[in-house]
mmJSON file of the N, C-alpha and C atoms, coordinates in Angstrom:
{"data_MODEL":{"atom_site":{
"group_PDB":["ATOM","ATOM","ATOM","ATOM","ATOM","ATOM","ATOM","ATOM","ATOM","ATOM","ATOM","ATOM","ATOM","ATOM","ATOM","ATOM","ATOM","ATOM","ATOM","ATOM","ATOM","ATOM","ATOM","ATOM","ATOM","ATOM","ATOM","ATOM","ATOM","ATOM","ATOM","ATOM","ATOM","ATOM","ATOM","ATOM","ATOM","ATOM","ATOM","ATOM","ATOM","ATOM","ATOM","ATOM","ATOM","ATOM","ATOM","ATOM","ATOM","ATOM","ATOM","ATOM","ATOM","ATOM","ATOM","ATOM","ATOM","ATOM","ATOM","ATOM","ATOM","ATOM","ATOM","ATOM","ATOM","ATOM","ATOM","ATOM","ATOM","ATOM","ATOM","ATOM","ATOM","ATOM","ATOM","ATOM","ATOM","ATOM","ATOM","ATOM","ATOM","ATOM","ATOM","ATOM","ATOM","ATOM","ATOM","ATOM","ATOM","ATOM","ATOM","ATOM","ATOM","ATOM","ATOM","ATOM","ATOM","ATOM","ATOM","ATOM","ATOM","ATOM","ATOM","ATOM","ATOM","ATOM","ATOM","ATOM","ATOM","ATOM","ATOM","ATOM","ATOM","ATOM","ATOM","ATOM","ATOM","ATOM","ATOM","ATOM","ATOM","ATOM","ATOM","ATOM","ATOM","ATOM","ATOM","ATOM","ATOM","ATOM","ATOM","ATOM","ATOM","ATOM","ATOM","ATOM","ATOM","ATOM","ATOM","ATOM","ATOM","ATOM","ATOM","ATOM","ATOM","ATOM","ATOM","ATOM","ATOM","ATOM","ATOM","ATOM","ATOM","ATOM","ATOM","ATOM","ATOM","ATOM","ATOM","ATOM","ATOM","ATOM","ATOM","ATOM","ATOM","ATOM","ATOM","ATOM","ATOM","ATOM","ATOM","ATOM","ATOM","ATOM","ATOM","ATOM","ATOM","ATOM","ATOM","ATOM","ATOM","ATOM","ATOM","ATOM","ATOM","ATOM","ATOM","ATOM","ATOM","ATOM","ATOM","ATOM","ATOM","ATOM","ATOM","ATOM","ATOM","ATOM","ATOM","ATOM","ATOM","ATOM","ATOM","ATOM","ATOM","ATOM","ATOM","ATOM","ATOM","ATOM","ATOM","ATOM","ATOM","ATOM","ATOM","ATOM","ATOM","ATOM","ATOM","ATOM","ATOM","ATOM","ATOM","ATOM","ATOM","ATOM","ATOM","ATOM","ATOM","ATOM","ATOM"],
"id":[1,2,3,4,5,6,7,8,9,10,11,12,13,14,15,16,17,18,19,20,21,22,23,24,25,26,27,28,29,30,31,32,33,34,35,36,37,38,39,40,41,42,43,44,45,46,47,48,49,50,51,52,53,54,55,56,57,58,59,60,61,62,63,64,65,66,67,68,69,70,71,72,73,74,75,76,77,78,79,80,81,82,83,84,85,86,87,88,89,90,91,92,93,94,95,96,97,98,99,100,101,102,103,104,105,106,107,108,109,110,111,112,113,114,115,116,117,118,119,120,121,122,123,124,125,126,127,128,129,130,131,132,133,134,135,136,137,138,139,140,141,142,143,144,145,146,147,148,149,150,151,152,153,154,155,156,157,158,159,160,161,162,163,164,165,166,167,168,169,170,171,172,173,174,175,176,177,178,179,180,181,182,183,184,185,186,187,188,189,190,191,192,193,194,195,196,197,198,199,200,201,202,203,204,205,206,207,208,209,210,211,212,213,214,215,216,217,218,219,220,221,222,223,224,225,226,227,228,229,230,231],
"type_symbol":["N","C","C","N","C","C","N","C","C","N","C","C","N","C","C","N","C","C","N","C","C","N","C","C","N","C","C","N","C","C","N","C","C","N","C","C","N","C","C","N","C","C","N","C","C","N","C","C","N","C","C","N","C","C","N","C","C","N","C","C","N","C","C","N","C","C","N","C","C","N","C","C","N","C","C","N","C","C","N","C","C","N","C","C","N","C","C","N","C","C","N","C","C","N","C","C","N","C","C","N","C","C","N","C","C","N","C","C","N","C","C","N","C","C","N","C","C","N","C","C","N","C","C","N","C","C","N","C","C","N","C","C","N","C","C","N","C","C","N","C","C","N","C","C","N","C","C","N","C","C","N","C","C","N","C","C","N","C","C","N","C","C","N","C","C","N","C","C","N","C","C","N","C","C","N","C","C","N","C","C","N","C","C","N","C","C","N","C","C","N","C","C","N","C","C","N","C","C","N","C","C","N","C","C","N","C","C","N","C","C","N","C","C","N","C","C","N","C","C","N","C","C","N","C","C","N","C","C","N","C","C"],
"label_atom_id":["N","CA","C","N","CA","C","N","CA","C","N","CA","C","N","CA","C","N","CA","C","N","CA","C","N","CA","C","N","CA","C","N","CA","C","N","CA","C","N","CA","C","N","CA","C","N","CA","C","N","CA","C","N","CA","C","N","CA","C","N","CA","C","N","CA","C","N","CA","C","N","CA","C","N","CA","C","N","CA","C","N","CA","C","N","CA","C","N","CA","C","N","CA","C","N","CA","C","N","CA","C","N","CA","C","N","CA","C","N","CA","C","N","CA","C","N","CA","C","N","CA","C","N","CA","C","N","CA","C","N","CA","C","N","CA","C","N","CA","C","N","CA","C","N","CA","C","N","CA","C","N","CA","C","N","CA","C","N","CA","C","N","CA","C","N","CA","C","N","CA","C","N","CA","C","N","CA","C","N","CA","C","N","CA","C","N","CA","C","N","CA","C","N","CA","C","N","CA","C","N","CA","C","N","CA","C","N","CA","C","N","CA","C","N","CA","C","N","CA","C","N","CA","C","N","CA","C","N","CA","C","N","CA","C","N","CA","C","N","CA","C","N","CA","C","N","CA","C","N","CA","C","N","CA","C","N","CA","C","N","CA","C","N","CA","C","N","CA","C"],
"label_alt_id":[null,null,null,null,null,null,null,null,null,null,null,null,null,null,null,null,null,null,null,null,null,null,null,null,null,null,null,null,null,null,null,null,null,null,null,null,null,null,null,null,null,null,null,null,null,null,null,null,null,null,null,null,null,null,null,null,null,null,null,null,null,null,null,null,null,null,null,null,null,null,null,null,null,null,null,null,null,null,null,null,null,null,null,null,null,null,null,null,null,null,null,null,null,null,null,null,null,null,null,null,null,null,null,null,null,null,null,null,null,null,null,null,null,null,null,null,null,null,null,null,null,null,null,null,null,null,null,null,null,null,null,null,null,null,null,null,null,null,null,null,null,null,null,null,null,null,null,null,null,null,null,null,null,null,null,null,null,null,null,null,null,null,null,null,null,null,null,null,null,null,null,null,null,null,null,null,null,null,null,null,null,null,null,null,null,null,null,null,null,null,null,null,null,null,null,null,null,null,null,null,null,null,null,null,null,null,null,null,null,null,null,null,null,null,null,null,null,null,null,null,null,null,null,null,null,null,null,null,null,null,null],
"label_comp_id":["MET","MET","MET","THR","THR","THR","LEU","LEU","LEU","ASP","ASP","ASP","PRO","PRO","PRO","ALA","ALA","ALA","LEU","LEU","LEU","LEU","LEU","LEU","ARG","ARG","ARG","ALA","ALA","ALA","ALA","ALA","ALA","LEU","LEU","LEU","ILE","ILE","ILE","GLY","GLY","GLY","TYR","TYR","TYR","GLU","GLU","GLU","ASN","ASN","ASN","GLN","GLN","GLN","LEU","LEU","LEU","ALA","ALA","ALA","GLN","GLN","GLN","ILE","ILE","ILE","GLU","GLU","GLU","LYS","LYS","LYS","ALA","ALA","ALA","MET","MET","MET","ALA","ALA","ALA","GLU","GLU","GLU","ILE","ILE","ILE","ARG","ARG","ARG","ARG","ARG","ARG","GLN","GLN","GLN","LEU","LEU","LEU","ARG","ARG","ARG","ALA","ALA","ALA","ASP","ASP","ASP","GLY","GLY","GLY","SER","SER","SER","GLY","GLY","GLY","SER","SER","SER","PRO","PRO","PRO","THR","THR","THR","PRO","PRO","PRO","ALA","ALA","ALA","LYS","LYS","LYS","GLU","GLU","GLU","ARG","ARG","ARG","GLY","GLY","GLY","ARG","ARG","ARG","THR","THR","THR","MET","MET","MET","SER","SER","SER","ALA","ALA","ALA","ALA","ALA","ALA","ALA","ALA","ALA","ARG","ARG","ARG","LYS","LYS","LYS","ARG","ARG","ARG","ILE","ILE","ILE","ALA","ALA","ALA","ALA","ALA","ALA","ALA","ALA","ALA","GLN","GLN","GLN","LYS","LYS","LYS","LYS","LYS","LYS","ARG","ARG","ARG","TRP","TRP","TRP","ALA","ALA","ALA","ALA","ALA","ALA","TYR","TYR","TYR","ARG","ARG","ARG","LYS","LYS","LYS","ALA","ALA","ALA","LYS","LYS","LYS","ARG","ARG","ARG","SER","SER","SER","LYS","LYS","LYS"],
"label_asym_id":["A","A","A","A","A","A","A","A","A","A","A","A","A","A","A","A","A","A","A","A","A","A","A","A","A","A","A","A","A","A","A","A","A","A","A","A","A","A","A","A","A","A","A","A","A","A","A","A","A","A","A","A","A","A","A","A","A","A","A","A","A","A","A","A","A","A","A","A","A","A","A","A","A","A","A","A","A","A","A","A","A","A","A","A","A","A","A","A","A","A","A","A","A","A","A","A","A","A","A","A","A","A","A","A","A","A","A","A","A","A","A","A","A","A","A","A","A","A","A","A","A","A","A","A","A","A","A","A","A","A","A","A","A","A","A","A","A","A","A","A","A","A","A","A","A","A","A","A","A","A","A","A","A","A","A","A","A","A","A","A","A","A","A","A","A","A","A","A","A","A","A","A","A","A","A","A","A","A","A","A","A","A","A","A","A","A","A","A","A","A","A","A","A","A","A","A","A","A","A","A","A","A","A","A","A","A","A","A","A","A","A","A","A","A","A","A","A","A","A","A","A","A","A","A","A","A","A","A","A","A","A"],
"label_entity_id":["1","1","1","1","1","1","1","1","1","1","1","1","1","1","1","1","1","1","1","1","1","1","1","1","1","1","1","1","1","1","1","1","1","1","1","1","1","1","1","1","1","1","1","1","1","1","1","1","1","1","1","1","1","1","1","1","1","1","1","1","1","1","1","1","1","1","1","1","1","1","1","1","1","1","1","1","1","1","1","1","1","1","1","1","1","1","1","1","1","1","1","1","1","1","1","1","1","1","1","1","1","1","1","1","1","1","1","1","1","1","1","1","1","1","1","1","1","1","1","1","1","1","1","1","1","1","1","1","1","1","1","1","1","1","1","1","1","1","1","1","1","1","1","1","1","1","1","1","1","1","1","1","1","1","1","1","1","1","1","1","1","1","1","1","1","1","1","1","1","1","1","1","1","1","1","1","1","1","1","1","1","1","1","1","1","1","1","1","1","1","1","1","1","1","1","1","1","1","1","1","1","1","1","1","1","1","1","1","1","1","1","1","1","1","1","1","1","1","1","1","1","1","1","1","1","1","1","1","1","1","1"],
"label_seq_id":[1,1,1,2,2,2,3,3,3,4,4,4,5,5,5,6,6,6,7,7,7,8,8,8,9,9,9,10,10,10,11,11,11,12,12,12,13,13,13,14,14,14,15,15,15,16,16,16,17,17,17,18,18,18,19,19,19,20,20,20,21,21,21,22,22,22,23,23,23,24,24,24,25,25,25,26,26,26,27,27,27,28,28,28,29,29,29,30,30,30,31,31,31,32,32,32,33,33,33,34,34,34,35,35,35,36,36,36,37,37,37,38,38,38,39,39,39,40,40,40,41,41,41,42,42,42,43,43,43,44,44,44,45,45,45,46,46,46,47,47,47,48,48,48,49,49,49,50,50,50,51,51,51,52,52,52,53,53,53,54,54,54,55,55,55,56,56,56,57,57,57,58,58,58,59,59,59,60,60,60,61,61,61,62,62,62,63,63,63,64,64,64,65,65,65,66,66,66,67,67,67,68,68,68,69,69,69,70,70,70,71,71,71,72,72,72,73,73,73,74,74,74,75,75,75,76,76,76,77,77,77],
"pdbx_PDB_ins_code":[null,null,null,null,null,null,null,null,null,null,null,null,null,null,null,null,null,null,null,null,null,null,null,null,null,null,null,null,null,null,null,null,null,null,null,null,null,null,null,null,null,null,null,null,null,null,null,null,null,null,null,null,null,null,null,null,null,null,null,null,null,null,null,null,null,null,null,null,null,null,null,null,null,null,null,null,null,null,null,null,null,null,null,null,null,null,null,null,null,null,null,null,null,null,null,null,null,null,null,null,null,null,null,null,null,null,null,null,null,null,null,null,null,null,null,null,null,null,null,null,null,null,null,null,null,null,null,null,null,null,null,null,null,null,null,null,null,null,null,null,null,null,null,null,null,null,null,null,null,null,null,null,null,null,null,null,null,null,null,null,null,null,null,null,null,null,null,null,null,null,null,null,null,null,null,null,null,null,null,null,null,null,null,null,null,null,null,null,null,null,null,null,null,null,null,null,null,null,null,null,null,null,null,null,null,null,null,null,null,null,null,null,null,null,null,null,null,null,null,null,null,null,null,null,null,null,null,null,null,null,null],
"Cartn_x":[0.815,-0.023,0.892,0.842,1.641,0.687,1.277,0.478,0.94,0.073,0.383,1.146,2.281,3.19,2.315,1.434,0.607,-0.222,-0.719,-1.511,-0.702,0.492,1.411,1.828,2.064,2.495,1.296,0.116,-1.016,-1.255,-1.011,-1.164,-0.069,1.135,2.214,1.938,1.404,0.958,-0.135,-1.057,-2.095,-1.576,-0.677,-0.057,0.775,1.478,2.345,1.372,0.233,-0.7,-1.294,-1.546,-2.021,-0.93,0.298,1.402,1.556,1.45,1.564,0.465,-0.746,-1.827,-1.551,-1.126,-0.812,0.295,1.432,2.506,1.979,1.109,0.507,-0.215,-1.059,-1.822,-0.999,0.112,1.064,1.752,2.17,2.809,1.905,0.554,-0.442,-0.573,-0.606,-0.736,0.536,1.717,2.977,2.93,2.483,2.305,1.428,0.313,-0.619,-0.067,0.665,1.243,2.299,3.074,4.094,3.379,2.337,1.572,0.904,0.315,-0.279,0.622,1.868,2.791,2.454,1.523,1.077,1.89,2.73,3.552,4.777,5.734,6.875,7.069,7.68,7.794,8.797,9.705,10.701,10.431,10.648,10.43,11.446,11.081,12.035,13.043,14.236,15.314,14.981,15.165,14.959,16.239,16.02,17.183,17.808,19.075,19.781,19.554,20.019,19.892,20.871,20.415,21.352,22.2,23.42,24.299,24.459,24.682,24.912,26.173,26.462,27.689,28.805,28.47,29.463,29.873,28.895,29.246,30.165,29.887,30.73,32.171,32.215,33.538,34.276,33.643,34.278,34.823,33.935,34.379,35.506,35.515,36.657,37.929,37.848,39.009,39.505,38.66,39.134,39.816,39.269,39.842,41.234,41.37,42.593,43.625,43.238,44.123,44.591,43.677,44.074,45.062,44.804,45.744,47.084,47.072,48.378,49.166,48.49,49.122,49.694,48.952,49.325,50.557,50.607,51.712,52.983,52.812,53.847,54.518,53.646,54.131,54.804,54.312,54.958,56.321,56.425,57.659,58.717,58.311,59.365,59.876,59.311,59.813,61.078],
"Cartn_y":[-1.218,-0.009,1.215,2.109,3.257,4.484,5.334,6.586,7.73,8.53,9.665,10.697,11.234,12.191,13.407,13.859,15.049,14.826,13.598,13.247,13.248,12.669,12.585,14.018,14.9,16.284,16.995,16.821,17.38,16.884,15.56,14.991,15.583,15.802,16.284,17.722,18.542,19.898,19.964,19.019,18.924,18.567,17.623,17.207,18.35,19.126,20.177,21.247,21.512,22.487,22.023,20.717,20.202,20.347,20.022,20.161,21.563,22.544,23.902,24.34,23.833,24.159,23.536,22.279,21.602,22.306,22.731,23.427,24.783,25.445,26.712,26.503,25.411,25.139,24.802,23.992,23.675,24.947,25.799,27.063,27.833,27.92,28.594,27.966,26.719,26.006,26.234,26.195,26.49,27.965,28.861,30.263,30.388,29.695,29.794,29.169,28.076,27.459,28.371,29.047,30.019,31.198,31.65,32.826,32.553,31.342,30.924,30.615,30.234,29.814,28.423,27.777,26.439,25.347,25.585,24.552,25.171,24.323,24.768,23.943,24.498,23.683,22.545,22.703,21.55,21.043,19.681,19.059,19.459,19.644,20.024,18.942,19.338,18.328,17.733,16.399,15.774,15.885,16.036,16.278,14.872,14.882,13.553,13.138,12.022,11.491,12.265,12.413,13.029,12.007,12.375,11.506,11.934,10.945,11.264,11.934,12.555,13.165,12.091,10.977,9.881,9.38,9.242,8.79,9.801,11.119,12.089,12.062,11.759,11.689,10.441,9.358,8.129,8.409,9.06,9.36,10.263,11.308,12.303,11.552,10.711,9.977,9.133,8.431,7.569,8.365,9.531,10.367,10.926,11.291,11.771,10.674,9.434,8.225,8.054,8.168,7.966,8.986,10.299,11.329,11.209,10.706,10.543,9.424,8.359,7.278,7.763,8.574,9.154,9.969,10.868,11.761,10.968,9.914,9.123,8.4,7.84,7.226,8.116,9.405,10.348,10.837,10.915,11.298,10.217,9.001,7.855,7.623,8.261,8.081,8.676],
"Cartn_z":[0.025,0.006,0.009,-1.054,-1.191,-0.915,-0.049,0.28,-0.658,-1.0,-1.81,-1.077,-1.616,-0.812,-0.469,-1.292,-0.97,0.281,0.467,1.629,2.848,2.687,3.866,4.273,3.276,3.638,4.381,3.868,4.485,5.944,6.169,7.435,8.382,7.878,8.692,9.061,8.18,8.51,9.585,9.493,10.46,11.831,11.876,13.195,13.79,12.9,13.403,14.013,13.365,13.98,15.354,15.422,16.688,17.787,17.377,18.312,18.843,17.885,18.264,19.312,19.107,20.0,21.356,21.369,22.61,23.409,22.668,23.291,23.885,23.193,23.596,24.923,24.915,26.14,27.309,27.042,28.128,28.712,27.807,28.292,29.143,28.788,29.592,31.019,31.024,32.274,33.21,32.547,33.355,33.864,32.98,33.49,34.623,34.61,35.71,36.998,36.844,38.064,38.666,37.855,38.361,39.057,38.518,39.031,40.352,40.445,41.686,42.81,42.441,43.462,44.002,43.51,44.008,43.5,42.548,42.01,41.246,40.984,40.271,39.02,38.0,36.787,36.907,37.893,38.08,39.45,39.587,40.868,41.855,43.088,44.134,44.414,44.766,45.086,46.462,46.507,47.827,48.697,49.949,50.877,51.1,51.24,51.548,53.017,53.265,54.628,55.566,56.799,57.712,58.466,58.823,59.484,60.964,61.776,63.212,63.347,64.525,64.781,64.859,65.404,65.55,64.141,63.229,61.968,61.188,61.37,60.734,61.339,62.667,63.234,62.736,62.498,61.941,60.541,59.738,58.374,58.338,59.224,59.233,59.73,60.669,61.101,60.106,59.336,58.28,57.124,56.898,55.789,56.221,57.454,58.043,57.969,58.319,58.182,56.74,55.811,54.417,53.946,54.347,53.92,54.593,55.853,56.563,55.834,55.451,54.769,53.358,52.675,51.439,51.553,52.585,52.768,53.207,53.941,54.391,53.212,52.369,51.151,50.202,50.158,49.259,49.807,51.136,51.689,51.602,51.592,51.561,50.136,49.123,47.802,47.435],
"occupancy":[1.0,1.0,1.0,1.0,1.0,1.0,1.0,1.0,1.0,1.0,1.0,1.0,1.0,1.0,1.0,1.0,1.0,1.0,1.0,1.0,1.0,1.0,1.0,1.0,1.0,1.0,1.0,1.0,1.0,1.0,1.0,1.0,1.0,1.0,1.0,1.0,1.0,1.0,1.0,1.0,1.0,1.0,1.0,1.0,1.0,1.0,1.0,1.0,1.0,1.0,1.0,1.0,1.0,1.0,1.0,1.0,1.0,1.0,1.0,1.0,1.0,1.0,1.0,1.0,1.0,1.0,1.0,1.0,1.0,1.0,1.0,1.0,1.0,1.0,1.0,1.0,1.0,1.0,1.0,1.0,1.0,1.0,1.0,1.0,1.0,1.0,1.0,1.0,1.0,1.0,1.0,1.0,1.0,1.0,1.0,1.0,1.0,1.0,1.0,1.0,1.0,1.0,1.0,1.0,1.0,1.0,1.0,1.0,1.0,1.0,1.0,1.0,1.0,1.0,1.0,1.0,1.0,1.0,1.0,1.0,1.0,1.0,1.0,1.0,1.0,1.0,1.0,1.0,1.0,1.0,1.0,1.0,1.0,1.0,1.0,1.0,1.0,1.0,1.0,1.0,1.0,1.0,1.0,1.0,1.0,1.0,1.0,1.0,1.0,1.0,1.0,1.0,1.0,1.0,1.0,1.0,1.0,1.0,1.0,1.0,1.0,1.0,1.0,1.0,1.0,1.0,1.0,1.0,1.0,1.0,1.0,1.0,1.0,1.0,1.0,1.0,1.0,1.0,1.0,1.0,1.0,1.0,1.0,1.0,1.0,1.0,1.0,1.0,1.0,1.0,1.0,1.0,1.0,1.0,1.0,1.0,1.0,1.0,1.0,1.0,1.0,1.0,1.0,1.0,1.0,1.0,1.0,1.0,1.0,1.0,1.0,1.0,1.0,1.0,1.0,1.0,1.0,1.0,1.0,1.0,1.0,1.0,1.0,1.0,1.0,1.0,1.0,1.0,1.0,1.0,1.0],
"B_iso_or_equiv":[0.0,0.0,0.0,0.0,0.0,0.0,0.0,0.0,0.0,0.0,0.0,0.0,0.0,0.0,0.0,0.0,0.0,0.0,0.0,0.0,0.0,0.0,0.0,0.0,0.0,0.0,0.0,0.0,0.0,0.0,0.0,0.0,0.0,0.0,0.0,0.0,0.0,0.0,0.0,0.0,0.0,0.0,0.0,0.0,0.0,0.0,0.0,0.0,0.0,0.0,0.0,0.0,0.0,0.0,0.0,0.0,0.0,0.0,0.0,0.0,0.0,0.0,0.0,0.0,0.0,0.0,0.0,0.0,0.0,0.0,0.0,0.0,0.0,0.0,0.0,0.0,0.0,0.0,0.0,0.0,0.0,0.0,0.0,0.0,0.0,0.0,0.0,0.0,0.0,0.0,0.0,0.0,0.0,0.0,0.0,0.0,0.0,0.0,0.0,0.0,0.0,0.0,0.0,0.0,0.0,0.0,0.0,0.0,0.0,0.0,0.0,0.0,0.0,0.0,0.0,0.0,0.0,0.0,0.0,0.0,0.0,0.0,0.0,0.0,0.0,0.0,0.0,0.0,0.0,0.0,0.0,0.0,0.0,0.0,0.0,0.0,0.0,0.0,0.0,0.0,0.0,0.0,0.0,0.0,0.0,0.0,0.0,0.0,0.0,0.0,0.0,0.0,0.0,0.0,0.0,0.0,0.0,0.0,0.0,0.0,0.0,0.0,0.0,0.0,0.0,0.0,0.0,0.0,0.0,0.0,0.0,0.0,0.0,0.0,0.0,0.0,0.0,0.0,0.0,0.0,0.0,0.0,0.0,0.0,0.0,0.0,0.0,0.0,0.0,0.0,0.0,0.0,0.0,0.0,0.0,0.0,0.0,0.0,0.0,0.0,0.0,0.0,0.0,0.0,0.0,0.0,0.0,0.0,0.0,0.0,0.0,0.0,0.0,0.0,0.0,0.0,0.0,0.0,0.0,0.0,0.0,0.0,0.0,0.0,0.0,0.0,0.0,0.0,0.0,0.0,0.0],
"pdbx_formal_charge":[null,null,null,null,null,null,null,null,null,null,null,null,null,null,null,null,null,null,null,null,null,null,null,null,null,null,null,null,null,null,null,null,null,null,null,null,null,null,null,null,null,null,null,null,null,null,null,null,null,null,null,null,null,null,null,null,null,null,null,null,null,null,null,null,null,null,null,null,null,null,null,null,null,null,null,null,null,null,null,null,null,null,null,null,null,null,null,null,null,null,null,null,null,null,null,null,null,null,null,null,null,null,null,null,null,null,null,null,null,null,null,null,null,null,null,null,null,null,null,null,null,null,null,null,null,null,null,null,null,null,null,null,null,null,null,null,null,null,null,null,null,null,null,null,null,null,null,null,null,null,null,null,null,null,null,null,null,null,null,null,null,null,null,null,null,null,null,null,null,null,null,null,null,null,null,null,null,null,null,null,null,null,null,null,null,null,null,null,null,null,null,null,null,null,null,null,null,null,null,null,null,null,null,null,null,null,null,null,null,null,null,null,null,null,null,null,null,null,null,null,null,null,null,null,null,null,null,null,null,null,null],
"auth_seq_id":[1,1,1,2,2,2,3,3,3,4,4,4,5,5,5,6,6,6,7,7,7,8,8,8,9,9,9,10,10,10,11,11,11,12,12,12,13,13,13,14,14,14,15,15,15,16,16,16,17,17,17,18,18,18,19,19,19,20,20,20,21,21,21,22,22,22,23,23,23,24,24,24,25,25,25,26,26,26,27,27,27,28,28,28,29,29,29,30,30,30,31,31,31,32,32,32,33,33,33,34,34,34,35,35,35,36,36,36,37,37,37,38,38,38,39,39,39,40,40,40,41,41,41,42,42,42,43,43,43,44,44,44,45,45,45,46,46,46,47,47,47,48,48,48,49,49,49,50,50,50,51,51,51,52,52,52,53,53,53,54,54,54,55,55,55,56,56,56,57,57,57,58,58,58,59,59,59,60,60,60,61,61,61,62,62,62,63,63,63,64,64,64,65,65,65,66,66,66,67,67,67,68,68,68,69,69,69,70,70,70,71,71,71,72,72,72,73,73,73,74,74,74,75,75,75,76,76,76,77,77,77],
"auth_comp_id":["MET","MET","MET","THR","THR","THR","LEU","LEU","LEU","ASP","ASP","ASP","PRO","PRO","PRO","ALA","ALA","ALA","LEU","LEU","LEU","LEU","LEU","LEU","ARG","ARG","ARG","ALA","ALA","ALA","ALA","ALA","ALA","LEU","LEU","LEU","ILE","ILE","ILE","GLY","GLY","GLY","TYR","TYR","TYR","GLU","GLU","GLU","ASN","ASN","ASN","GLN","GLN","GLN","LEU","LEU","LEU","ALA","ALA","ALA","GLN","GLN","GLN","ILE","ILE","ILE","GLU","GLU","GLU","LYS","LYS","LYS","ALA","ALA","ALA","MET","MET","MET","ALA","ALA","ALA","GLU","GLU","GLU","ILE","ILE","ILE","ARG","ARG","ARG","ARG","ARG","ARG","GLN","GLN","GLN","LEU","LEU","LEU","ARG","ARG","ARG","ALA","ALA","ALA","ASP","ASP","ASP","GLY","GLY","GLY","SER","SER","SER","GLY","GLY","GLY","SER","SER","SER","PRO","PRO","PRO","THR","THR","THR","PRO","PRO","PRO","ALA","ALA","ALA","LYS","LYS","LYS","GLU","GLU","GLU","ARG","ARG","ARG","GLY","GLY","GLY","ARG","ARG","ARG","THR","THR","THR","MET","MET","MET","SER","SER","SER","ALA","ALA","ALA","ALA","ALA","ALA","ALA","ALA","ALA","ARG","ARG","ARG","LYS","LYS","LYS","ARG","ARG","ARG","ILE","ILE","ILE","ALA","ALA","ALA","ALA","ALA","ALA","ALA","ALA","ALA","GLN","GLN","GLN","LYS","LYS","LYS","LYS","LYS","LYS","ARG","ARG","ARG","TRP","TRP","TRP","ALA","ALA","ALA","ALA","ALA","ALA","TYR","TYR","TYR","ARG","ARG","ARG","LYS","LYS","LYS","ALA","ALA","ALA","LYS","LYS","LYS","ARG","ARG","ARG","SER","SER","SER","LYS","LYS","LYS"],
"auth_asym_id":["A","A","A","A","A","A","A","A","A","A","A","A","A","A","A","A","A","A","A","A","A","A","A","A","A","A","A","A","A","A","A","A","A","A","A","A","A","A","A","A","A","A","A","A","A","A","A","A","A","A","A","A","A","A","A","A","A","A","A","A","A","A","A","A","A","A","A","A","A","A","A","A","A","A","A","A","A","A","A","A","A","A","A","A","A","A","A","A","A","A","A","A","A","A","A","A","A","A","A","A","A","A","A","A","A","A","A","A","A","A","A","A","A","A","A","A","A","A","A","A","A","A","A","A","A","A","A","A","A","A","A","A","A","A","A","A","A","A","A","A","A","A","A","A","A","A","A","A","A","A","A","A","A","A","A","A","A","A","A","A","A","A","A","A","A","A","A","A","A","A","A","A","A","A","A","A","A","A","A","A","A","A","A","A","A","A","A","A","A","A","A","A","A","A","A","A","A","A","A","A","A","A","A","A","A","A","A","A","A","A","A","A","A","A","A","A","A","A","A","A","A","A","A","A","A","A","A","A","A","A","A"],
"auth_atom_id":["N","CA","C","N","CA","C","N","CA","C","N","CA","C","N","CA","C","N","CA","C","N","CA","C","N","CA","C","N","CA","C","N","CA","C","N","CA","C","N","CA","C","N","CA","C","N","CA","C","N","CA","C","N","CA","C","N","CA","C","N","CA","C","N","CA","C","N","CA","C","N","CA","C","N","CA","C","N","CA","C","N","CA","C","N","CA","C","N","CA","C","N","CA","C","N","CA","C","N","CA","C","N","CA","C","N","CA","C","N","CA","C","N","CA","C","N","CA","C","N","CA","C","N","CA","C","N","CA","C","N","CA","C","N","CA","C","N","CA","C","N","CA","C","N","CA","C","N","CA","C","N","CA","C","N","CA","C","N","CA","C","N","CA","C","N","CA","C","N","CA","C","N","CA","C","N","CA","C","N","CA","C","N","CA","C","N","CA","C","N","CA","C","N","CA","C","N","CA","C","N","CA","C","N","CA","C","N","CA","C","N","CA","C","N","CA","C","N","CA","C","N","CA","C","N","CA","C","N","CA","C","N","CA","C","N","CA","C","N","CA","C","N","CA","C","N","CA","C","N","CA","C","N","CA","C","N","CA","C","N","CA","C","N","CA","C","N","CA","C"],
"pdbx_PDB_model_num":[1,1,1,1,1,1,1,1,1,1,1,1,1,1,1,1,1,1,1,1,1,1,1,1,1,1,1,1,1,1,1,1,1,1,1,1,1,1,1,1,1,1,1,1,1,1,1,1,1,1,1,1,1,1,1,1,1,1,1,1,1,1,1,1,1,1,1,1,1,1,1,1,1,1,1,1,1,1,1,1,1,1,1,1,1,1,1,1,1,1,1,1,1,1,1,1,1,1,1,1,1,1,1,1,1,1,1,1,1,1,1,1,1,1,1,1,1,1,1,1,1,1,1,1,1,1,1,1,1,1,1,1,1,1,1,1,1,1,1,1,1,1,1,1,1,1,1,1,1,1,1,1,1,1,1,1,1,1,1,1,1,1,1,1,1,1,1,1,1,1,1,1,1,1,1,1,1,1,1,1,1,1,1,1,1,1,1,1,1,1,1,1,1,1,1,1,1,1,1,1,1,1,1,1,1,1,1,1,1,1,1,1,1,1,1,1,1,1,1,1,1,1,1,1,1,1,1,1,1,1,1]
}}}
């Protein structure tokens, strides 16, 4: 089944018009959301998990130990 190129071009033009109308409607909805302050166009970032003070101390101590080993290895070269 072969479709007429003129028919395909007409269909494409029709779909492009529909797309333009949809994009216009979406822009209007986004504008209303920003004006109301009831929503934002981008989702809010989720906050990460909090660490206890003890966990932060353990991580800091491990990092200091790694840096000390690195400096010691660098000095001995």
